[in-house]
N, C-alpha and C positions, 0 to 999 in steps of 0.2 A: 738449561733449565728444564727440568722434567716435571710434568704434571702428574699428580697422583690421584687415582680415583676417577679419572675421566674416561668415559666410554667413547672410543673413536668411531663407533658405528651409530651413535645416537643421532637421530634426525628429529629436529623439533616438529611438533604437530602443526599442521596448517590451521589457519583460522577455520572454525567450524561453519560459520555463516559468512557467505559472500553475497553481497547485493549485486543484482544485475541491472537495477534501475533505481534512480533516485527521483522522487517527485516532491514538490513543495505544495502542501495543501493548506488552504485557509478555510477554517470551518465557520459556519454561520455564527454571527455574534462575536467573532474574534477579529482582531486587527493585524495579527502576525501569522505568517505561514509557518507550518511545521514540516520538518523533513521526514519523509516516509521512504524507507528503503525496502524494495521488493527483492525477495530471494528467487522468485519465479515469475515469469511473464504470464501470469494467470489471473483471471478475474477473482478467483477464490483467495489468492494471496493479497490482492489489492483490497478486497472487501474486508478480509480479516485484519489487515494492518490498519485500515481506516477505522474499523469498529474498535480496535484496540486503543487507538489514539483518542477516540471518543469515550473510552472507558465503558464500552457496552459489550455484552457477550456477543461472540461471533455467530452463534446459532441462528438468531432470527433475521440475519441479513438475507432477504429474499431476492432483491433486485438491485442492480447497479445500472444507472442510465446516464447518458451524457446529453446535456442540452447545449446545442450549438449556438453560435452568435446569431444565427437566423431564426432561432426558436424551435428548431427541429429536435425532437427527442429520439435518441438512438439507444437501444439496449447494448450495454457493454458486454463483450465476450472476450475470450482469450486473444483473438486476432486484433481487437481494438487495443488491448493492453500492450500487445507486442509492438504496435505502431506508435506508442507514446515515446516522445523524445526524452532523453535523459535530462534531468533537472527541469521537467515540465512543471509550470506553476498552474494551479487550478483552485477554484472555489468549490467547497463541498457543502451541499445542503442535505438534510435528512428529514424523513417523515416516518411516523409510525402508523401502522394500520390500527384503527380502533378495534376491529374485530379480532384479529389474530396477534396483534402486537409485533408484527414483522416490520423490519426496518428496510426502507428504500433509500439508497444513496444516490444523489443527483450531482454529477460533476459538471462544472462550467469551465471550459478552457477553449 
């Protein structure tokens, strides 16, 4: 059997987006977690994906913080995101600044 019109050098394109980390986020007022897939271990990617799930523009996200079980508030940076476990579950709260309209995301895990 001979195949006609087939290019033997064709290599299918790889998936364009590959996630490096999956987290499960439950937003305030919701009872079910949503899957969030990060393409980079960066706070900017985390904030952007969370804002996207909240259906908010990504521009006004000013700060991402974590509130620990002991009540300590920690500013989230790239090294904190890099330490997240794959399939980490968390609760996400948000607040808007009255003056600037900027969004602060608070993670609980």
